[in-house]
Phi, psi and omega in degrees: 000140182277142178222133171266125184238140175220138174211163185245156171295155176307133181053027182051029181291152182277072184266342183271066185219151172063223189294326178295320178296310179305319183291320178302312180303313181299319183286325176306312181299311184294320180290320186293320179296313181294325182268354181074031183264140186260088179270109187268328184207150172199154171210143180248134166265181180293330187230004177203169183227148171243140177225154172238111189236132176258111185203147174295140181313322186288343178260358190303298184305314180295322177297316181294316178303317175300316183294305189296322179286319183291320178296308181303316184293320182293319181294322181289327176290321180286326180234077186296337177273359182303313181303314180290317180297320185262347176069038175243140180273332180235168181268316183251152167293158183293321186270169172215161169252151173201153178217144181283146182238122175291154185304322182293344177257001183304315182293319177297318177291322176298317176296321177297316179295313185300327190250031180303322186282344181301311179308317178299317185294340175299330187263354183268051182246000000 
């Protein structure tokens, strides 16, 4: 079953920029692949993430925990000063939002996730 999932960085800090953003992108793919998770779409904003994940409802919480925990662990290993520089003990907020997505809405939700930056660009003139 498809799920649109979203969660934020700790304290909504703008952590998802530059080298950290690129590393987080790579790690989402790596963790999903290693854990056998079907991550269909994802997009990072400076302080939150949107995912489209194909997972059984009974495994939703476990799958999100694996993704968030795996990515955070690897990012803190790759950027050891990040905790000190940003003054955060964790990378992600504890909670996440999710809603199930009917198959017929998968393309629409995928487009929404892929185009997260477009609404912002309209106002940057």
